[in-house]
Structure formats: structure tokens, C-alpha cells
C-alpha positions as CSV (number, residue, x, y, z in Angstrom):
1,I,48.5,6.3,-80.7
2,D,45.6,4.7,-82.6
3,L,44.8,2.5,-79.6
4,F,43.9,5.9,-78.0
5,K,42.4,7.7,-81.0
6,K,40.5,4.8,-82.6
7,P,40.9,1.5,-80.6
8,E,38.1,-0.1,-82.6
9,E,40.1,0.1,-85.8
10,V,43.2,-1.6,-84.2
11,I,41.3,-4.3,-82.3
12,D,38.5,-5.1,-84.8
13,G,40.9,-4.8,-87.7
14,Y,43.2,-7.4,-86.1
15,I,40.3,-9.7,-85.3
16,H,39.1,-9.6,-88.9
17,G,42.5,-10.3,-90.4
18,T,44.5,-7.1,-90.6
19,R,48.0,-8.1,-89.7
20,K,50.4,-5.6,-91.4
21,K,49.0,-2.2,-90.4
22,Y,49.6,-2.6,-86.7
23,I,51.9,-4.7,-84.6
24,D,50.8,-8.2,-83.7
25,V,48.8,-8.3,-80.4
26,L,51.2,-10.9,-78.8
27,Q,54.2,-8.9,-79.8
28,Y,52.7,-5.8,-78.4
29,F,51.9,-7.5,-75.1
30,A,55.5,-8.9,-75.0
31,I,56.9,-5.4,-75.5
32,S,54.7,-4.2,-72.6
33,L,56.0,-6.9,-70.3
34,T,59.6,-6.0,-71.3
35,L,59.0,-2.3,-70.5
36,A,57.3,-3.3,-67.2
37,G,60.5,-5.3,-66.3
38,I,62.6,-2.2,-67.1
39,Q,60.3,-0.2,-64.9
40,V,60.8,-2.6,-62.0
41,F,64.5,-2.6,-62.4
42,L,64.8,1.2,-62.4
43,M,62.4,1.5,-59.4
44,T,64.3,-1.1,-57.3
45,T,67.7,0.3,-58.3
46,F,67.3,4.1,-58.5
47,F,64.0,4.9,-56.8
48,R,64.1,2.7,-53.7
49,D,63.1,5.6,-51.4
50,A,59.8,6.1,-53.3
51,L,58.9,2.5,-52.4
52,D,59.0,3.2,-48.7
53,F,55.3,3.2,-47.6
54,D,54.2,4.9,-44.4
55,S,55.4,2.5,-41.7
56,E,53.0,3.9,-39.1
57,F,50.1,3.1,-41.4
58,L,51.3,-0.4,-42.0
59,N,51.9,-1.0,-38.3
60,T,48.3,0.1,-37.6
61,I,47.1,-2.5,-40.1
62,A,49.4,-5.2,-38.7
63,E,48.0,-4.6,-35.2
64,A,44.4,-4.9,-36.3
65,P,42.5,-8.0,-35.0
66,G,42.9,-11.0,-37.3
67,N,46.0,-9.7,-39.1
68,E,48.5,-11.4,-36.9
69,N,49.2,-14.1,-39.4
70,N,48.6,-12.2,-42.6
71,P,51.5,-13.1,-44.9
72,F,51.0,-10.1,-47.1
73,L,51.9,-7.6,-44.4
74,N,55.5,-8.7,-44.6
75,S,55.7,-8.5,-48.4
76,D,57.4,-5.6,-50.2
77,F,57.5,-4.3,-53.7
78,E,61.0,-5.8,-54.4
79,S,60.1,-9.3,-53.3
80,T,56.8,-9.4,-55.3
81,S,58.0,-7.5,-58.4
82,K,59.7,-10.6,-59.8
83,Y,56.2,-12.0,-60.3
84,Q,54.8,-8.9,-61.9
85,G,55.0,-10.3,-65.5
86,L,53.2,-13.5,-64.4
87,I,50.5,-11.4,-62.7
88,Y,49.9,-9.4,-65.8
89,I,49.6,-12.6,-67.9
90,V,47.2,-14.3,-65.5
91,M,45.0,-11.2,-65.3
92,V,44.3,-11.1,-69.0
93,P,42.2,-14.3,-69.3
94,F,40.1,-13.2,-66.3
95,S,39.3,-9.8,-67.8
96,A,38.5,-11.6,-71.1
97,I,36.1,-13.9,-69.3
98,G,34.5,-10.9,-67.8
99,S,33.9,-9.0,-71.0
100,W,32.9,-12.1,-73.0
101,I,30.4,-13.4,-70.5
102,V,28.7,-10.0,-70.1
103,Y,28.4,-9.2,-73.8
104,Y,27.5,-12.8,-74.7
105,F,24.7,-13.2,-72.2
106,L,23.3,-9.7,-73.0
107,G,22.9,-10.6,-76.6
108,D,26.1,-9.2,-78.3
109,K,27.7,-12.3,-79.7
110,R,29.8,-10.7,-82.4
111,Y,33.1,-11.7,-80.7
112,N,33.9,-15.1,-79.3
113,F,36.1,-15.7,-76.3
114,T,39.3,-15.7,-78.3
115,E,38.5,-12.4,-79.8
116,H,37.7,-10.9,-76.4
117,L,41.1,-12.2,-75.4
118,V,42.6,-10.1,-78.2
119,L,40.6,-7.1,-77.0
120,N,42.0,-7.5,-73.5
121,L,45.5,-8.2,-74.6
122,Y,45.7,-5.0,-76.6
123,Y,44.1,-3.1,-73.7
124,S,46.4,-4.6,-71.1
125,A,49.5,-4.0,-73.2
126,Q,48.5,-0.4,-73.7
127,I,48.0,0.4,-70.0
128,I,51.1,-1.6,-68.9
129,I,53.2,0.5,-71.3
130,I,51.6,3.8,-70.3
131,T,51.8,2.9,-66.6
132,A,55.5,2.0,-66.8
133,I,56.4,5.2,-68.6
134,L,54.3,7.5,-66.3
135,S,55.6,5.7,-63.2
136,I,59.2,6.4,-64.1
137,L,58.4,10.0,-65.1
138,F,56.5,10.7,-61.9
139,L,59.2,9.0,-59.7
140,I,61.8,11.2,-61.2
141,F,60.1,14.1,-59.4
142,G,60.2,12.2,-56.1
143,L,56.6,11.1,-55.8
144,N,55.8,8.0,-53.6
145,Y,54.9,4.9,-55.6
146,L,51.6,4.5,-53.7
147,I,50.5,7.9,-54.8
148,V,51.7,7.3,-58.4
149,S,49.7,4.0,-58.5
150,T,46.6,5.7,-57.2
151,I,46.9,8.5,-59.8
152,I,47.4,6.1,-62.7
153,T,44.8,3.5,-61.7
154,I,41.6,5.6,-62.3
155,P,42.5,6.6,-65.9
156,T,43.1,2.9,-66.8
157,F,39.5,2.1,-65.8
158,I,38.2,5.1,-67.8
159,Y,40.3,3.9,-70.8
160,F,38.8,0.4,-70.6
161,W,35.3,2.0,-70.6
162,Y,36.3,4.1,-73.6
163,V,37.6,1.0,-75.5
164,L,34.4,-0.9,-74.9
165,K,32.3,2.1,-76.0
166,R,34.3,2.6,-79.2
167,L,34.5,-1.1,-80.1
168,F,30.8,-2.0,-79.5
169,K,29.5,1.4,-80.6
170,E,27.0,1.8,-77.7
171,G,25.7,4.7,-75.7
172,F,27.1,6.2,-72.5
173,W,24.8,4.4,-70.0
174,E,24.7,1.1,-71.8
175,T,28.5,1.0,-71.9
176,T,28.7,2.1,-68.3
177,A,26.3,-0.7,-67.2
178,K,28.2,-3.3,-69.1
179,F,31.5,-2.0,-67.9
180,I,30.4,-2.4,-64.3
181,L,29.1,-5.9,-64.9
182,V,32.4,-6.8,-66.6
183,M,34.3,-5.6,-63.6
184,L,32.1,-7.6,-61.2
185,V,32.4,-10.8,-63.3
186,Y,36.2,-10.3,-63.5
187,I,36.5,-9.8,-59.7
188,F,34.2,-12.8,-59.0
189,A,36.2,-15.1,-61.4
190,F,39.5,-13.9,-59.9
191,I,38.4,-14.5,-56.3
192,L,37.0,-17.9,-57.3
193,M,40.3,-18.9,-58.9
194,M,42.2,-17.7,-55.8
195,L,39.9,-19.8,-53.5
196,I,40.4,-22.9,-55.6
197,V,44.2,-22.4,-55.7
198,G,44.2,-21.8,-51.9
199,L,42.0,-24.9,-51.4
200,I,44.3,-27.1,-53.5
201,I,47.4,-25.8,-51.7
202,G,45.8,-26.3,-48.3
203,M,44.8,-29.9,-49.2
204,V,48.4,-30.6,-50.4
205,I,49.9,-29.2,-47.2
206,Y,47.3,-31.2,-45.1
207,L,48.0,-34.5,-47.0
208,N,51.8,-34.0,-46.6
209,K,51.7,-33.6,-42.9
């Protein structure tokens, strides 16, 4: 609740040594991953119909030029969900890189990279927990998972903006500008990592031929 009401007290307090008032950041993140796992189990067991995306829409994409060999078109939620926890874990360092680089190079050096990692761990854990709970609640009412995901995604970005504003105590426009920059750095770093991994995999495949 305090991560919604006063996130700066939870995050900044933990960074500066408060360990008893709130749950440890790694424990909180572990709880969120556990809840996400429960969400996946319930969705793939009891809400399979909600995971059926519009087949006509997917066929249109598949028939588009250049998509003949796209491996992602044949993937589904159930086959990729087993990697969900790993995806969440990998995303945290990249979001931390984004926030740390932007604030550091714009002159706000009050938090080092590790402390930005704490910020992003608390934020990620919070949205994973809320997303898991809301997904199950919405799916009980028969909503499609694609719709649910779209509805939930926008508030998570707004919440990240809110956390940055409360933690760094800056104005609306300054926070908005830095938020956009953080997102751009995060996307760039993630794409760069994917390109490097793809290049390494390609070289390994080529050398093994």
C-alpha cells in the first residue's frame, strides 16, 4: 500500500538502511514472481479460452511480406509462459540502466546504479503483483487476455512516472522528460542486448555447420 501512497519512503528508506519496516526488496520481488507463476498456471489451466487471439488477425500478419520465416508467429502464451519469470528478471537490470544513465548524466547523482536497481526491483515487483491479481480478476469475467494486457499496461507506465516524481521530488514536465528518456534508453539497451545475443547465436550456428 505504501508503494502506492508514498513510494519514496519505501524505496529511499530501504536504500538508506531501513530494513525492518518494509519487506526486503529481493523477498518482495520473489513473492511477485511466485504470484506471476500462479497467474500463469491458472490462465493455462482454467482460462485457456481467453488466450485464443483472433486467428484471422494473426493470419493476416503471417501472410505479410517478410514474415514467412518469423518464428514468433508460431509461438503461443503457454509455450512462452514458462520463461516469464526469467523475462521479468532480465528486464529489471535494463530498466535500472535506463533510470541510472538518465539521472546520472542530467546531474542527479544521489543514487548509484545498485540503488537504481533497488528502485526498479520494487517497481517491477509492485506491477507484477498488481498485474497478476487484475489479470485473474478480469479473466473471471471472460475478457480476452490481449484486452486485459492492453488495459493494464498503460497504468503501469503512469505508475513508473509517479514513482520517479515522488522519489526525485521534481515537477511534472521535468519528470515527464526524464521518464521519456529513461524509456528510450531502456529500449535501446534492450534492443542492443538482443542484437548481441542474436549475433552470438548466429556465429555459433555458423561455426558448427
